[in-house]
C-alpha positions as CSV (number, residue, x, y, z in Angstrom):
1,M,-21.9,47.6,15.7
2,I,-25.3,46.0,14.6
3,I,-25.2,42.2,14.1
4,W,-27.8,40.5,12.0
5,R,-27.8,37.5,9.7
6,G,-30.3,37.4,6.6
7,W,-32.7,40.1,6.2
8,G,-32.6,40.8,9.9
9,I,-31.6,44.2,9.3
10,L,-35.1,45.1,8.0
11,A,-36.2,45.5,11.5
12,F,-33.8,48.2,12.6
13,I,-34.4,50.0,9.0
14,Y,-38.2,49.9,9.4
15,A,-37.9,51.4,12.9
16,A,-35.1,54.1,11.5
17,V,-37.4,55.0,8.5
18,A,-40.4,55.4,10.9
19,M,-38.6,57.7,13.3
20,M,-37.5,59.8,10.6
21,L,-40.9,60.1,8.7
22,F,-42.8,60.4,11.9
23,L,-40.4,62.6,14.0
24,G,-38.8,64.5,10.9
25,L,-42.2,65.3,9.2
26,A,-44.2,65.7,12.3
27,S,-41.6,68.1,14.0
28,T,-43.3,70.9,11.4
29,L,-46.7,69.9,11.4
30,V,-47.3,69.1,15.0
31,P,-46.8,71.2,18.3
32,D,-43.5,69.8,20.2
33,A,-45.9,68.4,22.9
34,A,-47.6,65.9,20.4
35,L,-44.1,64.6,19.1
36,P,-43.6,61.4,21.4
37,F,-47.3,60.3,20.4
38,T,-46.1,60.6,16.6
39,A,-43.3,59.0,17.6
40,A,-44.9,56.0,19.0
41,V,-47.4,55.8,16.0
42,G,-44.2,55.4,13.6
43,L,-42.8,52.6,16.1
44,L,-46.2,50.9,16.1
45,G,-45.9,51.1,12.3
46,A,-42.5,49.7,12.3
47,A,-43.6,46.9,14.9
48,A,-46.5,45.9,12.5
49,A,-43.9,46.1,9.4
50,T,-41.5,43.9,11.4
51,W,-43.9,41.4,12.8
52,F,-45.4,40.6,9.3
53,T,-42.1,40.6,7.7
54,G,-40.3,38.4,10.3
55,I,-43.6,36.2,10.0
56,A,-43.4,35.5,6.3
57,M,-39.6,35.3,6.0
58,N,-38.8,33.0,9.1
59,R,-42.2,30.8,9.0
60,T,-44.3,31.0,6.0
61,G,-41.9,30.8,3.3
62,P,-39.6,28.3,4.8
63,Q,-42.5,26.0,5.6
64,R,-43.6,26.3,1.9
65,K,-40.1,25.3,0.6
66,I,-39.9,22.5,3.4
67,D,-43.4,21.0,2.0
68,A,-42.5,21.2,-1.5
69,W,-38.9,19.5,-1.0
70,A,-41.0,16.8,1.2
71,Q,-43.6,16.3,-1.4
72,G,-41.0,15.8,-4.0
73,R,-38.5,13.5,-1.7
74,R,-41.8,11.6,-0.6
75,A,-42.4,10.7,-4.2
76,Q,-38.6,9.5,-4.8
77,L,-38.5,7.4,-1.6
78,D,-42.0,5.6,-2.7
79,E,-40.4,5.2,-6.3
80,L,-37.5,3.4,-4.6
81,V,-39.6,1.4,-2.2
82,A,-42.1,0.1,-5.3
83,T,-39.3,-0.6,-7.5
84,G,-37.3,-2.6,-4.6
85,R,-34.5,-0.4,-4.7
86,F,-34.8,1.4,-1.1
87,S,-31.7,1.0,1.0
88,L,-30.6,2.8,4.0
89,G,-27.2,2.3,2.9
90,P,-24.0,0.0,3.0
91,G,-23.6,-1.9,6.2
92,Q,-27.5,-1.2,7.3
93,P,-29.9,-3.8,7.6
94,Q,-31.8,-4.3,4.1
95,P,-35.8,-4.0,4.5
96,T,-37.1,-7.9,4.0
97,S,-40.8,-6.8,3.0
98,L,-42.4,-4.0,1.1
99,E,-44.1,-2.9,4.3
100,E,-40.7,-2.9,6.4
101,A,-39.5,-0.8,3.1
102,R,-42.1,1.7,3.9
103,Q,-41.7,2.3,7.2
104,M,-38.0,2.7,6.6
105,A,-38.7,5.1,4.3
106,D,-41.3,7.0,6.2
107,A,-38.4,6.8,9.0
108,V,-36.0,8.3,6.7
109,L,-38.3,11.1,5.6
110,A,-39.4,11.7,8.8
111,H,-35.8,12.5,9.9
112,E,-34.8,14.2,7.2
113,V,-37.6,16.9,7.6
114,E,-36.9,17.5,11.1
115,Q,-33.4,18.5,10.0
116,T,-35.0,21.2,7.5
117,K,-36.7,22.7,10.6
118,K,-33.1,24.4,10.7
119,A,-34.2,26.6,8.1
120,Y,-36.6,28.7,10.3
121,N,-35.6,31.8,12.1
122,V,-32.7,32.6,9.8
123,H,-33.6,36.3,9.4
124,T,-32.1,37.9,13.3
125,L,-30.9,41.2,14.5
126,F,-28.6,40.7,17.5
127,F,-29.6,37.1,17.5
128,I,-33.1,37.5,17.7
129,P,-35.6,36.4,15.5
130,M,-37.0,39.2,13.1
131,Q,-40.5,38.9,14.3
132,Y,-40.1,38.8,18.0
133,L,-38.4,42.3,17.6
134,A,-41.8,43.8,17.0
135,F,-42.5,43.5,20.5
136,A,-39.6,45.5,21.4
137,W,-40.5,48.5,19.2
138,A,-44.3,48.2,20.7
139,G,-42.5,48.6,24.2
140,I,-40.6,51.4,23.0
141,A,-43.4,53.0,21.8
142,V,-45.6,52.4,25.1
143,I,-42.5,53.7,26.5
144,V,-42.4,57.0,24.5
145,V,-46.2,57.5,25.1
146,I,-45.5,57.5,28.9
147,A,-42.5,59.7,28.8
148,G,-44.8,62.2,26.6
149,L,-47.8,62.1,29.3
150,V,-45.2,62.8,32.0
151,S,-44.0,65.6,30.4
152,A,-47.1,67.0,29.3
153,M,-48.3,66.9,32.8
154,R,-45.5,69.2,34.0
């Protein structure tokens, strides 16, 4: 059973497609002794695709969205502070000065931005963020090359 969240399944698909292309196609073009090396090349390609896709989906994309949201939220809080309508809510201490209201607004924004960090690493395969699976594919490629070298030496 494969467990994934978001687009994490792409890591598996990249590896599967690379194996089909580099082993299936190479089996008709290269001698059998070279097949482990073509498999390793395919896995390294899958590792690169997995790494860059994972970084884009788990880091860069969420950070852009968080930055855009924080900029809008900053403008909203600044307007509330400037008009004197800023409040932490019922039962909370009210700011006594404009400077105190700004400090409270900054603290609220910092807390809210910290909460949005949960948007990172939502694309996983077997609970591992997608970009880190690139190291697994590269490790398997190294093992395949070593196995190919050992079998070629016999």
